[in-house]
N, CA, C and O atoms as CSV, one atom per row, in Angstrom:
chain,resi,resn,atom,element,x,y,z
A,1,MET,N,N,-7.679,-6.044,-6.798
A,1,MET,CA,C,-8.318,-4.853,-6.210
A,1,MET,C,C,-7.793,-4.586,-4.838
A,1,MET,O,O,-8.524,-4.816,-3.874
A,2,PRO,N,N,-6.586,-4.121,-4.670
A,2,PRO,CA,C,-6.061,-3.759,-3.309
A,2,PRO,C,C,-6.761,-2.571,-2.857
A,2,PRO,O,O,-7.187,-1.715,-3.632
A,3,LEU,N,N,-6.882,-2.525,-1.549
A,3,LEU,CA,C,-7.329,-1.311,-0.806
A,3,LEU,C,C,-6.050,-0.971,-0.054
A,3,LEU,O,O,-5.522,-1.829,0.653
A,4,VAL,N,N,-5.530,0.256,-0.179
A,4,VAL,CA,C,-4.284,0.626,0.321
A,4,VAL,C,C,-4.454,1.736,1.326
A,4,VAL,O,O,-5.015,2.765,0.949
A,5,ARG,N,N,-4.024,1.630,2.575
A,5,ARG,CA,C,-4.020,2.628,3.553
A,5,ARG,C,C,-2.561,3.148,3.659
A,5,ARG,O,O,-1.607,2.375,3.750
A,6,ILE,N,N,-2.436,4.493,3.643
A,6,ILE,CA,C,-1.083,5.026,3.561
A,6,ILE,C,C,-1.075,6.047,4.778
A,6,ILE,O,O,-1.886,6.973,4.810
A,7,ASP,N,N,-0.143,5.848,5.765
A,7,ASP,CA,C,-0.075,6.707,6.817
A,7,ASP,C,C,1.247,7.395,6.817
A,7,ASP,O,O,2.285,6.757,6.640
A,8,LEU,N,N,1.231,8.706,7.016
A,8,LEU,CA,C,2.423,9.612,6.892
A,8,LEU,C,C,2.517,10.480,8.086
A,8,LEU,O,O,1.524,10.714,8.775
A,9,ILE,N,N,3.713,10.972,8.351
A,9,ILE,CA,C,3.848,12.038,9.356
A,9,ILE,C,C,3.654,13.382,8.615
A,9,ILE,O,O,4.269,13.606,7.573
A,10,GLU,N,N,2.796,14.273,9.158
A,10,GLU,CA,C,2.463,15.482,8.528
A,10,GLU,C,C,3.689,16.382,8.359
A,10,GLU,O,O,4.407,16.607,9.333
A,11,HIS,N,N,3.959,16.915,7.133
A,11,HIS,CA,C,4.967,17.890,6.862
A,11,HIS,C,C,5.135,18.009,5.403
A,11,HIS,O,O,5.854,18.890,4.929
A,12,ARG,N,N,4.466,17.110,4.629
A,12,ARG,CA,C,4.687,17.031,3.162
A,12,ARG,C,C,3.552,18.043,2.620
A,12,ARG,O,O,2.507,18.307,3.214
A,13,SER,N,N,3.950,18.534,1.426
A,13,SER,CA,C,2.984,19.329,0.645
A,13,SER,C,C,2.000,18.419,0.061
A,13,SER,O,O,2.219,17.208,0.080
A,14,PRO,N,N,0.871,18.926,-0.488
A,14,PRO,CA,C,-0.067,18.047,-1.134
A,14,PRO,C,C,0.416,17.376,-2.346
A,14,PRO,O,O,-0.053,16.294,-2.699
A,15,GLU,N,N,1.406,18.030,-3.039
A,15,GLU,CA,C,2.081,17.448,-4.273
A,15,GLU,C,C,2.976,16.349,-3.806
A,15,GLU,O,O,3.047,15.330,-4.493
A,16,GLN,N,N,3.700,16.462,-2.649
A,16,GLN,CA,C,4.601,15.415,-2.196
A,16,GLN,C,C,3.688,14.175,-1.732
A,16,GLN,O,O,4.046,13.020,-1.965
A,17,VAL,N,N,2.559,14.458,-1.104
A,17,VAL,CA,C,1.711,13.353,-0.694
A,17,VAL,C,C,1.280,12.573,-1.922
A,17,VAL,O,O,1.281,11.342,-1.907
A,18,ARG,N,N,0.899,13.297,-3.017
A,18,ARG,CA,C,0.474,12.704,-4.224
A,18,ARG,C,C,1.619,11.826,-4.783
A,18,ARG,O,O,1.387,10.696,-5.213
A,19,GLU,N,N,2.834,12.353,-4.769
A,19,GLU,CA,C,3.935,11.543,-5.315
A,19,GLU,C,C,4.056,10.292,-4.588
A,19,GLU,O,O,4.250,9.257,-5.226
A,20,VAL,N,N,3.960,10.270,-3.258
A,20,VAL,CA,C,4.021,9.095,-2.507
A,20,VAL,C,C,2.963,8.056,-2.880
A,20,VAL,O,O,3.225,6.867,-3.063
A,21,ALA,N,N,1.717,8.613,-2.979
A,21,ALA,CA,C,0.581,7.690,-3.382
A,21,ALA,C,C,0.781,7.166,-4.739
A,21,ALA,O,O,0.518,5.991,-4.998
A,22,ASP,N,N,1.261,8.034,-5.665
A,22,ASP,CA,C,1.472,7.501,-7.080
A,22,ASP,C,C,2.619,6.460,-7.161
A,22,ASP,O,O,2.553,5.534,-7.968
A,23,ALA,N,N,3.646,6.613,-6.341
A,23,ALA,CA,C,4.707,5.720,-6.340
A,23,ALA,C,C,4.258,4.296,-5.820
A,23,ALA,O,O,4.614,3.230,-6.323
A,24,ILE,N,N,3.422,4.447,-4.737
A,24,ILE,CA,C,2.840,3.141,-4.302
A,24,ILE,C,C,1.978,2.456,-5.300
A,24,ILE,O,O,2.069,1.245,-5.498
A,25,HIS,N,N,1.142,3.224,-5.927
A,25,HIS,CA,C,0.282,2.662,-6.852
A,25,HIS,C,C,1.022,1.996,-8.055
A,25,HIS,O,O,0.715,0.880,-8.474
A,26,GLU,N,N,2.007,2.755,-8.572
A,26,GLU,CA,C,2.841,2.261,-9.652
A,26,GLU,C,C,3.468,0.878,-9.414
A,26,GLU,O,O,3.485,-0.012,-10.265
A,27,ALA,N,N,4.008,0.776,-8.111
A,27,ALA,CA,C,4.608,-0.431,-7.727
A,27,ALA,C,C,3.598,-1.679,-7.640
A,27,ALA,O,O,3.932,-2.807,-8.003
A,28,ILE,N,N,2.409,-1.387,-7.155
A,28,ILE,CA,C,1.354,-2.345,-6.956
A,28,ILE,C,C,0.857,-2.724,-8.366
A,28,ILE,O,O,0.612,-3.909,-8.590
A,29,VAL,N,N,0.700,-1.844,-9.283
A,29,VAL,CA,C,0.314,-2.171,-10.669
A,29,VAL,C,C,1.297,-3.013,-11.399
A,29,VAL,O,O,0.939,-3.945,-12.119
A,30,GLU,N,N,2.597,-2.664,-11.204
A,30,GLU,CA,C,3.683,-3.418,-11.840
A,30,GLU,C,C,3.837,-4.814,-11.368
A,30,GLU,O,O,4.024,-5.743,-12.153
A,31,ILE,N,N,3.758,-4.966,-10.043
A,31,ILE,CA,C,4.047,-6.248,-9.442
A,31,ILE,C,C,2.931,-7.136,-9.323
A,31,ILE,O,O,3.069,-8.337,-9.558
A,32,LEU,N,N,1.725,-6.591,-8.940
A,32,LEU,CA,C,0.588,-7.435,-8.769
A,32,LEU,C,C,-0.273,-7.489,-10.107
A,32,LEU,O,O,-1.232,-8.255,-10.202
A,33,GLY,N,N,0.082,-6.717,-11.043
A,33,GLY,CA,C,-0.627,-6.897,-12.408
A,33,GLY,C,C,-2.072,-6.436,-12.295
A,33,GLY,O,O,-2.931,-7.006,-12.968
A,34,ILE,N,N,-2.382,-5.451,-11.493
A,34,ILE,CA,C,-3.707,-4.860,-11.438
A,34,ILE,C,C,-3.838,-3.849,-12.535
A,34,ILE,O,O,-2.827,-3.328,-13.004
A,35,PRO,N,N,-5.099,-3.532,-12.987
A,35,PRO,CA,C,-5.291,-2.434,-13.976
A,35,PRO,C,C,-4.920,-1.071,-13.315
A,35,PRO,O,O,-5.087,-0.873,-12.112
A,36,GLU,N,N,-4.432,-0.187,-14.129
A,36,GLU,CA,C,-4.068,1.168,-13.679
A,36,GLU,C,C,-5.198,1.905,-12.996
A,36,GLU,O,O,-4.984,2.658,-12.047
A,37,GLY,N,N,-6.402,1.681,-13.486
A,37,GLY,CA,C,-7.551,2.369,-12.929
A,37,GLY,C,C,-8.222,1.739,-11.655
A,37,GLY,O,O,-9.212,2.206,-11.092
A,38,ASP,N,N,-7.557,0.648,-11.297
A,38,ASP,CA,C,-8.060,-0.072,-10.062
A,38,ASP,C,C,-7.317,0.469,-8.819
A,38,ASP,O,O,-6.491,-0.204,-8.203
A,39,ARG,N,N,-7.652,1.673,-8.510
A,39,ARG,CA,C,-7.001,2.410,-7.473
A,39,ARG,C,C,-7.898,2.876,-6.348
A,39,ARG,O,O,-8.850,3.638,-6.519
A,40,PHE,N,N,-7.511,2.340,-5.129
A,40,PHE,CA,C,-8.267,2.662,-3.901
A,40,PHE,C,C,-7.256,2.931,-2.806
A,40,PHE,O,O,-6.688,1.984,-2.264
A,41,GLN,N,N,-7.021,4.121,-2.477
A,41,GLN,CA,C,-6.057,4.479,-1.505
A,41,GLN,C,C,-6.693,5.515,-0.575
A,41,GLN,O,O,-7.400,6.441,-0.971
A,42,ILE,N,N,-6.342,5.245,0.821
A,42,ILE,CA,C,-6.716,6.194,1.781
A,42,ILE,C,C,-5.415,6.719,2.430
A,42,ILE,O,O,-4.637,5.967,3.016
A,43,LEU,N,N,-5.225,8.003,2.301
A,43,LEU,CA,C,-3.959,8.655,2.850
A,43,LEU,C,C,-4.410,9.529,4.089
A,43,LEU,O,O,-5.361,10.310,4.064
A,44,THR,N,N,-3.615,9.293,5.145
A,44,THR,CA,C,-3.875,9.901,6.397
A,44,THR,C,C,-2.505,10.446,6.868
A,44,THR,O,O,-1.518,9.718,6.976
A,45,SER,N,N,-2.502,11.785,7.145
A,45,SER,CA,C,-1.272,12.477,7.737
A,45,SER,C,C,-1.462,12.615,9.232
A,45,SER,O,O,-2.537,13.027,9.668
A,46,HIS,N,N,-0.491,12.297,10.012
A,46,HIS,CA,C,-0.531,12.377,11.446
A,46,HIS,C,C,0.471,13.263,12.004
A,46,HIS,O,O,1.508,13.506,11.387
A,47,LYS,N,N,0.185,13.812,13.268
A,47,LYS,CA,C,1.276,14.518,13.943
A,47,LYS,C,C,2.382,13.544,14.288
A,47,LYS,O,O,2.114,12.351,14.438
A,48,PRO,N,N,3.603,14.002,14.417
A,48,PRO,CA,C,4.747,13.122,14.716
A,48,PRO,C,C,4.452,12.086,15.917
A,48,PRO,O,O,4.807,10.909,15.859
A,49,ASP,N,N,3.812,12.611,16.937
A,49,ASP,CA,C,3.596,11.777,18.139
A,49,ASP,C,C,2.413,10.808,17.965
A,49,ASP,O,O,2.093,10.070,18.897
A,50,GLU,N,N,1.790,10.795,16.849
A,50,GLU,CA,C,0.605,9.862,16.531
A,50,GLU,C,C,1.002,8.683,15.767
A,50,GLU,O,O,0.151,7.849,15.460
A,51,ILE,N,N,2.249,8.544,15.429
A,51,ILE,CA,C,2.766,7.285,14.831
A,51,ILE,C,C,3.996,6.789,15.613
A,51,ILE,O,O,4.983,7.494,15.822
A,52,ILE,N,N,3.860,5.580,16.006
A,52,ILE,CA,C,5.085,4.992,16.754
A,52,ILE,C,C,5.481,3.803,15.837
A,52,ILE,O,O,4.758,2.819,15.677
A,53,ALA,N,N,6.596,3.964,15.295
A,53,ALA,CA,C,7.237,2.866,14.445
A,53,ALA,C,C,8.669,2.630,14.707
A,53,ALA,O,O,9.557,3.238,14.109
A,54,LEU,N,N,8.878,1.729,15.619
A,54,LEU,CA,C,10.320,1.418,16.004
A,54,LEU,C,C,10.973,0.620,14.953
A,54,LEU,O,O,10.392,0.465,13.879
A,55,ASP,N,N,12.219,0.060,15.184
A,55,ASP,CA,C,12.963,-0.624,14.237
A,55,ASP,C,C,12.765,-2.148,14.401
A,55,ASP,O,O,13.417,-2.908,13.686
A,56,ALA,N,N,11.950,-2.592,15.254
A,56,ALA,CA,C,11.715,-4.056,15.478
A,56,ALA,C,C,13.065,-4.811,15.859
A,56,ALA,O,O,13.189,-6.021,15.668
A,57,GLY,N,N,14.041,-4.041,16.394
A,57,GLY,CA,C,15.244,-4.680,16.807
A,57,GLY,C,C,16.279,-4.791,15.719
A,57,GLY,O,O,17.275,-5.495,15.881
A,58,LEU,N,N,16.052,-4.073,14.552
A,58,LEU,CA,C,17.001,-4.213,13.411
A,58,LEU,C,C,18.219,-3.167,13.479
A,58,LEU,O,O,19.177,-3.216,12.708
A,59,GLY,N,N,18.072,-2.268,14.441
A,59,GLY,CA,C,19.201,-1.355,14.656
A,59,GLY,C,C,19.288,-0.089,13.795
A,59,GLY,O,O,20.391,0.326,13.439
A,60,PHE,N,N,18.134,0.544,13.446
A,60,PHE,CA,C,18.172,1.772,12.693
A,60,PHE,C,C,17.148,2.742,13.295
A,60,PHE,O,O,16.354,2.342,14.146
A,61,LYS,N,N,17.154,3.919,12.896
A,61,LYS,CA,C,16.210,4.915,13.402
A,61,LYS,C,C,15.296,5.417,12.138
A,61,LYS,O,O,15.767,5.648,11.024
A,62,ARG,N,N,14.078,5.534,12.448
A,62,ARG,CA,C,13.236,6.061,11.414
A,62,ARG,C,C,13.234,7.593,11.446
A,62,ARG,O,O,13.723,8.150,12.428
A,63,THR,N,N,12.717,8.317,10.440
A,63,THR,CA,C,12.778,9.741,10.275
A,63,THR,C,C,11.372,10.287,10.049
A,63,THR,O,O,10.407,9.522,10.032
A,64,ARG,N,N,11.254,11.528,9.886
A,64,ARG,CA,C,9.864,12.159,9.558
A,64,ARG,C,C,9.407,11.708,8.283
A,64,ARG,O,O,8.233,11.890,7.961
A,65,GLN,N,N,10.284,11.091,7.463
A,65,GLN,CA,C,9.811,10.620,6.097
A,65,GLN,C,C,8.953,9.422,6.160
A,65,GLN,O,O,8.375,9.056,5.137
A,66,LEU,N,N,8.812,8.755,7.312
A,66,LEU,CA,C,8.092,7.487,7.436
A,66,LEU,C,C,6.821,7.404,6.668
A,66,LEU,O,O,5.991,8.313,6.700
A,67,VAL,N,N,6.667,6.288,5.961
A,67,VAL,CA,C,5.423,5.920,5.243
A,67,VAL,C,C,5.075,4.474,5.645
A,67,VAL,O,O,5.821,3.521,5.421
A,68,MET,N,N,3.847,4.388,6.275
A,68,MET,CA,C,3.346,3.066,6.678
A,68,MET,C,C,2.305,2.736,5.676
A,68,MET,O,O,1.415,3.549,5.425
A,69,ILE,N,N,2.375,1.541,5.073
A,69,ILE,CA,C,1.529,1.138,4.020
A,69,ILE,C,C,0.854,-0.218,4.341
A,69,ILE,O,O,1.538,-1.217,4.566
A,70,HIS,N,N,-0.489,-0.235,4.359
A,70,HIS,CA,C,-1.231,-1.393,4.684
A,70,HIS,C,C,-2.030,-1.765,3.468
A,70,HIS,O,O,-2.900,-1.004,3.046
A,71,ILE,N,N,-1.756,-2.929,2.884
A,71,ILE,CA,C,-2.362,-3.398,1.673
A,71,ILE,C,C,-3.366,-4.514,1.918
A,71,ILE,O,O,-2.966,-5.587,2.371
A,72,PHE,N,N,-4.548,-4.331,1.664
A,72,PHE,CA,C,-5.673,-5.325,1.777
A,72,PHE,C,C,-5.870,-5.884,0.293
A,72,PHE,O,O,-6.251,-5.160,-0.627
A,73,THR,N,N,-5.593,-7.161,0.157
A,73,THR,CA,C,-5.696,-7.750,-1.150
A,73,THR,C,C,-6.161,-9.193,-1.100
A,73,THR,O,O,-6.188,-9.812,-0.036
A,74,GLN,N,N,-6.535,-9.734,-2.278
A,74,GLN,CA,C,-6.926,-11.117,-2.276
A,74,GLN,C,C,-5.716,-12.035,-2.067
A,74,GLN,O,O,-4.579,-11.744,-2.438
A,75,ALA,N,N,-6.045,-13.129,-1.462
A,75,ALA,CA,C,-5.008,-14.138,-1.149
A,75,ALA,C,C,-4.539,-14.776,-2.419
A,75,ALA,O,O,-5.192,-14.696,-3.460
A,76,GLY,N,N,-3.410,-15.403,-2.322
A,76,GLY,CA,C,-2.812,-16.137,-3.408
A,76,GLY,C,C,-1.541,-15.828,-4.030
A,76,GLY,O,O,-1.048,-16.555,-4.893
A,77,ARG,N,N,-0.968,-14.692,-3.581
A,77,ARG,CA,C,0.309,-14.280,-4.086
A,77,ARG,C,C,1.447,-14.897,-3.399
A,77,ARG,O,O,1.418,-14.999,-2.173
A,78,SER,N,N,2.391,-15.293,-4.042
A,78,SER,CA,C,3.548,-16.055,-3.436
A,78,SER,C,C,4.390,-15.149,-2.574
A,78,SER,O,O,4.327,-13.930,-2.739
A,79,PRO,N,N,5.174,-15.686,-1.662
A,79,PRO,CA,C,6.159,-15.014,-0.843
A,79,PRO,C,C,7.101,-14.223,-1.751
A,79,PRO,O,O,7.463,-13.088,-1.438
A,80,GLU,N,N,7.525,-14.863,-2.950
A,80,GLU,CA,C,8.402,-14.173,-3.781
A,80,GLU,C,C,7.817,-12.894,-4.440
A,80,GLU,O,O,8.503,-11.883,-4.583
A,81,VAL,N,N,6.557,-12.978,-4.823
A,81,VAL,CA,C,5.966,-11.840,-5.394
A,81,VAL,C,C,5.807,-10.725,-4.295
A,81,VAL,O,O,5.977,-9.547,-4.608
A,82,LYS,N,N,5.492,-11.077,-3.050
A,82,LYS,CA,C,5.409,-10.078,-2.074
A,82,LYS,C,C,6.815,-9.505,-1.801
A,82,LYS,O,O,6.882,-8.300,-1.561
A,83,GLN,N,N,7.858,-10.184,-1.813
A,83,GLN,CA,C,9.167,-9.670,-1.680
A,83,GLN,C,C,9.487,-8.649,-2.844
A,83,GLN,O,O,10.043,-7.572,-2.629
A,84,GLN,N,N,9.110,-9.055,-4.029
A,84,GLN,CA,C,9.315,-8.144,-5.154
A,84,GLN,C,C,8.500,-6.932,-5.011
A,84,GLN,O,O,8.958,-5.892,-5.485
A,85,LEU,N,N,7.341,-6.915,-4.417
A,85,LEU,CA,C,6.587,-5.698,-4.129
A,85,LEU,C,C,7.274,-4.897,-3.068
A,85,LEU,O,O,7.433,-3.692,-3.263
A,86,PHE,N,N,7.660,-5.409,-2.053
A,86,PHE,CA,C,8.427,-4.761,-0.983
A,86,PHE,C,C,9.591,-4.003,-1.524
A,86,PHE,O,O,9.813,-2.840,-1.186
A,87,ALA,N,N,10.319,-4.651,-2.349
A,87,ALA,CA,C,11.488,-4.083,-2.986
A,87,ALA,C,C,11.150,-2.980,-3.943
A,87,ALA,O,O,11.822,-1.950,-3.973
A,88,LEU,N,N,10.108,-3.182,-4.734
A,88,LEU,CA,C,9.843,-2.040,-5.684
A,88,LEU,C,C,9.148,-0.866,-4.894
A,88,LEU,O,O,9.344,0.296,-5.250
A,89,LEU,N,N,8.432,-1.132,-3.947
A,89,LEU,CA,C,7.806,0.055,-3.181
A,89,LEU,C,C,8.963,0.831,-2.543
A,89,LEU,O,O,8.912,2.061,-2.551
A,90,THR,N,N,10.006,0.192,-1.991
A,90,THR,CA,C,11.176,0.872,-1.485
A,90,THR,C,C,11.849,1.687,-2.498
A,90,THR,O,O,12.243,2.826,-2.248
A,91,ASP,N,N,11.989,1.109,-3.664
A,91,ASP,CA,C,12.759,1.776,-4.764
A,91,ASP,C,C,11.953,2.969,-5.249
A,91,ASP,O,O,12.504,4.055,-5.430
A,92,LYS,N,N,10.690,2.786,-5.456
A,92,LYS,CA,C,9.904,3.862,-6.026
A,92,LYS,C,C,9.726,5.003,-5.055
A,92,LYS,O,O,9.708,6.170,-5.447
A,93,LEU,N,N,9.593,4.655,-3.751
A,93,LEU,CA,C,9.388,5.653,-2.731
A,93,LEU,C,C,10.721,6.384,-2.523
A,93,LEU,O,O,10.730,7.585,-2.255
A,94,GLY,N,N,11.926,5.617,-2.653
A,94,GLY,CA,C,13.272,6.263,-2.569
A,94,GLY,C,C,13.320,7.446,-3.602
A,94,GLY,O,O,13.858,8.519,-3.330
A,95,ARG,N,N,12.747,7.188,-4.749
A,95,ARG,CA,C,12.819,8.276,-5.813
A,95,ARG,C,C,12.032,9.528,-5.551
A,95,ARG,O,O,12.191,10.541,-6.233
A,96,VAL,N,N,11.133,9.443,-4.498
A,96,VAL,CA,C,10.387,10.559,-4.074
A,96,VAL,C,C,10.841,11.051,-2.753
A,96,VAL,O,O,10.161,11.894,-2.169
A,97,GLY,N,N,11.929,10.596,-2.237
A,97,GLY,CA,C,12.552,11.127,-1.022
A,97,GLY,C,C,12.212,10.330,0.252
A,97,GLY,O,O,12.320,10.878,1.349
A,98,VAL,N,N,11.823,9.106,0.144
A,98,VAL,CA,C,11.530,8.326,1.244
A,98,VAL,C,C,12.675,7.327,1.401
A,98,VAL,O,O,12.839,6.464,0.539
A,99,PRO,N,N,13.513,7.415,2.521
A,99,PRO,CA,C,14.558,6.545,2.713
A,99,PRO,C,C,14.010,5.089,2.930
A,99,PRO,O,O,12.892,4.873,3.398
A,100,ALA,N,N,14.912,4.090,2.543
A,100,ALA,CA,C,14.453,2.635,2.651
A,100,ALA,C,C,14.024,2.330,4.157
A,100,ALA,O,O,13.058,1.595,4.365
A,101,GLU,N,N,14.707,2.869,5.148
A,101,GLU,CA,C,14.405,2.577,6.520
A,101,GLU,C,C,13.069,3.146,6.915
A,101,GLU,O,O,12.590,2.794,7.994
A,102,ASP,N,N,12.372,4.058,6.084
A,102,ASP,CA,C,11.177,4.631,6.522
A,102,ASP,C,C,10.040,4.016,5.606
A,102,ASP,O,O,9.024,4.693,5.450
A,103,VAL,N,N,10.129,2.889,5.044
A,103,VAL,CA,C,9.133,2.272,4.339
A,103,VAL,C,C,8.746,1.012,5.104
A,103,VAL,O,O,9.489,0.035,5.198
A,104,PHE,N,N,7.512,1.104,5.653
A,104,PHE,CA,C,6.978,-0.023,6.419
A,104,PHE,C,C,5.726,-0.559,5.709
A,104,PHE,O,O,4.844,0.229,5.368
A,105,VAL,N,N,5.625,-1.845,5.484
A,105,VAL,CA,C,4.588,-2.418,4.624
A,105,VAL,C,C,3.966,-3.628,5.362
A,105,VAL,O,O,4.673,-4.514,5.842
A,106,GLY,N,N,2.601,-3.630,5.434
A,106,GLY,CA,C,1.940,-4.921,5.891
A,106,GLY,C,C,0.964,-5.268,4.788
A,106,GLY,O,O,0.458,-4.386,4.094
A,107,ILE,N,N,0.699,-6.559,4.626
A,107,ILE,CA,C,-0.296,-7.044,3.755
A,107,ILE,C,C,-1.191,-7.883,4.408
A,107,ILE,O,O,-0.782,-8.783,5.143
A,108,THR,N,N,-2.583,-7.639,4.178
A,108,THR,CA,C,-3.669,-8.442,4.758
A,108,THR,C,C,-4.296,-9.091,3.632
A,108,THR,O,O,-4.705,-8.388,2.708
A,109,GLU,N,N,-4.430,-10.428,3.593
A,109,GLU,CA,C,-5.152,-11.080,2.466
A,109,GLU,C,C,-6.474,-11.525,2.915
A,109,GLU,O,O,-6.720,-11.822,4.084
A,110,ASN,N,N,-7.380,-11.566,1.879
A,110,ASN,CA,C,-8.748,-11.986,2.046
A,110,ASN,C,C,-9.268,-12.688,0.879
A,110,ASN,O,O,-8.448,-13.091,0.054
A,111,THR,N,N,-10.550,-12.899,0.684
A,111,THR,CA,C,-11.052,-13.657,-0.458
A,111,THR,C,C,-12.124,-12.781,-1.186
A,111,THR,O,O,-12.548,-11.725,-0.716
A,112,ALA,N,N,-12.504,-13.298,-2.331
A,112,ALA,CA,C,-13.452,-12.522,-3.152
A,112,ALA,C,C,-14.814,-12.171,-2.404
A,112,ALA,O,O,-15.443,-11.168,-2.740
A,113,ALA,N,N,-15.229,-12.948,-1.462
A,113,ALA,CA,C,-16.397,-12.734,-0.663
A,113,ALA,C,C,-16.228,-11.538,0.210
A,113,ALA,O,O,-17.213,-11.021,0.737
A,114,ASP,N,N,-15.036,-11.081,0.384
A,114,ASP,CA,C,-14.760,-9.952,1.454
A,114,ASP,C,C,-14.926,-8.551,0.835
A,114,ASP,O,O,-14.662,-7.583,1.549
A,115,TRP,N,N,-15.330,-8.363,-0.402
A,115,TRP,CA,C,-15.300,-7.050,-1.107
A,115,TRP,C,C,-16.710,-6.707,-1.581
A,115,TRP,O,O,-17.426,-7.504,-2.188
A,116,SER,N,N,-17.047,-5.473,-1.262
A,116,SER,CA,C,-18.267,-4.865,-1.851
A,116,SER,C,C,-17.891,-3.507,-2.354
A,116,SER,O,O,-17.312,-2.716,-1.609
A,117,PHE,N,N,-18.219,-3.185,-3.670
A,117,PHE,CA,C,-17.852,-1.968,-4.199
A,117,PHE,C,C,-19.101,-0.973,-4.238
A,117,PHE,O,O,-19.099,0.074,-4.885
A,118,GLY,N,N,-20.134,-1.418,-3.488
A,118,GLY,CA,C,-21.338,-0.515,-3.450
A,118,GLY,C,C,-22.569,-1.314,-3.595
A,118,GLY,O,O,-22.487,-2.503,-3.902
A,119,PHE,N,N,-23.751,-0.715,-3.386
A,119,PHE,CA,C,-25.003,-1.254,-3.566
A,119,PHE,C,C,-25.333,-2.570,-2.753
A,119,PHE,O,O,-26.236,-3.335,-3.089
A,120,GLY,N,N,-24.593,-2.746,-1.752
A,120,GLY,CA,C,-24.819,-3.807,-0.719
A,120,GLY,C,C,-24.597,-5.180,-1.358
A,120,GLY,O,O,-25.222,-6.154,-0.939
A,121,ARG,N,N,-23.734,-5.276,-2.348
A,121,ARG,CA,C,-23.413,-6.578,-2.993
A,121,ARG,C,C,-21.929,-6.941,-3.013
A,121,ARG,O,O,-21.057,-6.073,-3.052
A,122,ALA,N,N,-21.681,-8.191,-2.985
A,122,ALA,CA,C,-20.236,-8.598,-3.201
A,122,ALA,C,C,-20.087,-8.987,-4.669
A,122,ALA,O,O,-20.321,-10.114,-5.106
A,123,GLN,N,N,-19.662,-7.907,-5.409
A,123,GLN,CA,C,-19.653,-7.987,-6.932
A,123,GLN,C,C,-18.892,-9.130,-7.466
A,123,GLN,O,O,-19.261,-9.696,-8.496
A,124,TYR,N,N,-17.784,-9.515,-6.771
A,124,TYR,CA,C,-16.992,-10.711,-7.222
A,124,TYR,C,C,-17.768,-11.983,-7.092
A,124,TYR,O,O,-17.552,-12.911,-7.871
A,125,MET,N,N,-18.669,-12.068,-6.137
A,125,MET,CA,C,-19.458,-13.176,-5.828
A,125,MET,C,C,-20.665,-13.252,-6.797
A,125,MET,O,O,-21.043,-14.346,-7.214
A,126,THR,N,N,-21.279,-12.083,-7.162
A,126,THR,CA,C,-22.434,-11.943,-7.915
A,126,THR,C,C,-22.090,-12.045,-9.394
A,126,THR,O,O,-22.992,-12.132,-10.227
A,127,GLY,N,N,-20.851,-12.038,-9.728
A,127,GLY,CA,C,-20.386,-12.107,-11.087
A,127,GLY,C,C,-20.334,-10.678,-11.840
A,127,GLY,O,O,-19.905,-10.579,-12.990
A,128,GLU,N,N,-20.797,-9.604,-11.107
A,128,GLU,CA,C,-20.650,-8.315,-11.742
A,128,GLU,C,C,-19.271,-7.863,-12.004
A,128,GLU,O,O,-19.057,-6.962,-12.815
A,129,LEU,N,N,-18.316,-8.455,-11.345
A,129,LEU,CA,C,-16.878,-8.246,-11.546
A,129,LEU,C,C,-16.186,-9.577,-11.645
A,129,LEU,O,O,-16.543,-10.539,-10.966
A,130,ALA,N,N,-15.197,-9.616,-12.497
A,130,ALA,CA,C,-14.362,-10.857,-12.558
A,130,ALA,C,C,-13.488,-10.886,-11.372
A,130,ALA,O,O,-13.021,-9.831,-10.943
A,131,VAL,N,N,-13.231,-12.028,-10.805
A,131,VAL,CA,C,-12.313,-12.179,-9.733
A,131,VAL,C,C,-10.979,-12.051,-10.242
A,131,VAL,O,O,-10.616,-12.787,-11.160
A,132,PRO,N,N,-10.132,-11.109,-9.695
A,132,PRO,CA,C,-8.770,-10.912,-10.252
A,132,PRO,C,C,-7.933,-12.265,-10.092
A,132,PRO,O,O,-8.175,-13.087,-9.208
A,133,ALA,N,N,-7.027,-12.391,-10.946
A,133,ALA,CA,C,-6.119,-13.621,-10.909
A,133,ALA,C,C,-5.050,-13.231,-9.864
A,133,ALA,O,O,-4.735,-12.054,-9.690
A,134,SER,N,N,-4.512,-14.233,-9.186
A,134,SER,CA,C,-3.480,-14.060,-8.201
A,134,SER,C,C,-2.142,-13.805,-8.895
A,134,SER,O,O,-1.123,-13.630,-8.227
């Protein structure tokens, strides 16, 4: 059950924003093996001066197509799986017009006790939901 924050520079149509969101979800479903209907995304469009994303010294320039993705998910996935996810995210976003240099991804891991889906309960802990496999 990842929670995904997606930050974009405003200029895309609502349809293009949805294409970006769909591409990200498809990659997460494919690599992390979550159910298709397990989708929690927050999309925020920003003015160009409200996102600062340099190249970290790698020697390239980002464009207006920048997509910053922050994935909150349960701990336990290997570095190899994360690398596969980064690669597939870049591939799928490339298909909707986002250049590879404009895909920035961060993953924050947590535990089953860190999630509540409502009603003031941690449903993974109460047994209302099965804890997803890593």
